[in-house]
Phi, psi and omega in degrees: 000134180287161179300321180296316179295320179296317179295318179297319179295316178296316178297319179296320179294314179298321179294315179300319180294318179294321178296318179298316178300315181295315181293314184294325183300333179257001184270078183292331180295309180297320179295319180296330178277001177079017180290150178227138174283125176270312179199157175218159176193181181297113177075017181209159174198165176218126183228140181237162180200138175264132181288122179257168179300327180280007177254004184270148176273181178295344177272357181081010178251163179300137178295134181304328179296332178289319178295317178300316181299319178298312180297320181295323178293319176295319177303312181301316180295318181294315186281348175258006188289345181259013177068038171236120181303122183228143179235158174290130176260323176201151180213150172215156181220142173240122179273130183261316179206159181282157171251155184233169179310131178091346178298142171261112181262141178230129177254123178248118181255139179220127177294133178255325177204154182212130172240183181301324186242356180206162178217161177233132186228144173244133182234130176249129176255125181232161175264185184295345178260015182061024174274128181289128178264319183201155172244127183238138175235137181223142175247131182252153172247131181253126181284337181088009177252148180287147176281320181227165174281129183270006179299140179093355177265000000 
């Protein structure tokens, strides 16, 4: 890898991390649910959450909305990682198996395609045993405005 490519990769990683910090600092919903950023990078992210008692449905399993929220938070970090304010335009989720009290869930988001104004992301939510809980797909709309000031990068 050339020095220029290495520098671009480092700059892209630093930008993704700064964007994640800026977005996360105001994301009171994700913080209230106990979510933690595991990693971020250009067009990708990983977010985890431990299932608490107040996250269970009437069936005693994790409420589907909690799984959706975890995947949505990973989606937000991935689609904002290039410093372009992006919002969810559409999302869908397929539940594969239930999660239970105490499970540590991890949502891994990966960009599949990106244009000037939209992106497509796939997010897999798994438990601590690497069993897939859900598949989430999201399409983002990009406003074209920066999320953060890039001075100093």
